[in-house]
Phi, psi and omega in degrees: 000140178286126178224179173297324180279328185221111184261149178294143184304127183303137176226152170299150188308315182297322179288324180297316184293323175302313183295320180296312180302312181304320185279336185271333185305310180298334174291315178297320176302316187279322193237353184063215181282356176288348181293140183264156175297335174298312179293326177294318179295323182291316183294325181273355180056051175219166178280157180301328180295331176294317177308311183287336173287328181280324186228134183292337180197173181296322183302315183295320179299315180294315178300319178290326177296319179297316180297320178297314181291330177284338181301119187277358190299317186293314178290329175296320177298320180293320184293319186288343179270355175300118182293145175291155182108170183082175182279163174304318179301317180295318181294317179293325176301309183299319181294319180295319181296320178293317181292320183299318180297314179295312183295326176300318175296314174301313184293320180291324181293305185297320178295332178281354184238043186295327186261004191253138179285108186256012180122172182298139185301324178295325182287317179295318177298320178299308180303317181295313180302318179292321177296312181300320180297317183294320181291317178301323178296319178291325177292320179302318179295327174291313183290337177299334176298339189236027185308318185293341184262359182267143175272350180230171174297143178313321182291326175288320178297321181294322179296316179295320186291311178299313181301320184285321180292320180298314182292328180291342180264006182293125182302337184283346184293135178285329180210159183232158175285150173278167178301312180301322175295324175293321179296313182301313182296321183292321183270332184233000178076193177250354180287147175291129177299325182295318180290325181289340180274348183285000000 
């Protein structure tokens, strides 16, 4: 915590905002708009005044937090770092785990802010669509390594993978598929092999 005796290490303004957002996002996920600026400053280890110097108001901070969570760059970096080799099932399992973690955070954050103005709907939709396109392109690159093993084009496989993981992360679901179940459905569908052979 920033005090008269111990001040937060000076950071460039953009870095300071990023550090505050990173610290505050888990609080927003847990508490939604009930989180106080005092709790935010404690999590970010800065004085409340620093929060307001970095962000003009709480609404701006929350809007920027949503945009940060939607930013696909970190998840794309993780996907691009998945090493080549191994089976298709292994690659899909790793991909599902990375996407599930990201989408769970996105869903929980958006779900915790249902009544809060996070920006014009058209702008939020634009950011989300751009993010989804970028992630699907990364998924396509992974699946393209296994083109000969796919029943569909890699881009369509990427769409199916994204769609299933996305829907599985919806907070309204009473229960969710496990990662192995998602992999099984993605690679083999839900039909009985015995029936399909009849």
